[in-house]
C-alpha angles and dihedrals in degrees: 000000000000137000135198114231117209128212091242087077086075089060095048125101091253089062088076087077113043093197092057090047093051093048090049091050089051091050088054089056094045095048122103122232091281093052094256121147101187096183137109121249088251092054091049090050092048094048096046097035089231114140112261093238090059092047092049093049093046093050089050090053094044090051094054125092111263118203089190094058116118090221119059094200110127088003091293096306113152094206136020131196116263092218128017089213094069135046098227141057120065142197120219103237099214099035092126089055092052092046091049092052089049091058097045 
């Protein structure tokens, strides 16, 4: 899969932490057409070659509500768990928005 990344990501609240931004960009690339990244944190780290500690911290940040987010969906969270019964696998909240921008 691929994803276009737009310069507005540098103006977003996740740009304050470059490691979180890079992990999010990688999640955009790893996501399927529905925005699902059905992988463990360890698998993400192995695929992206990003140290596991950075991946874990970034996923924690991306999963939190963000009052500075431009999009209030899911209280500004960038990702949400696919299933509350497991600790891995996420959906990118605004994937439709990113895909729409990519086609404009």
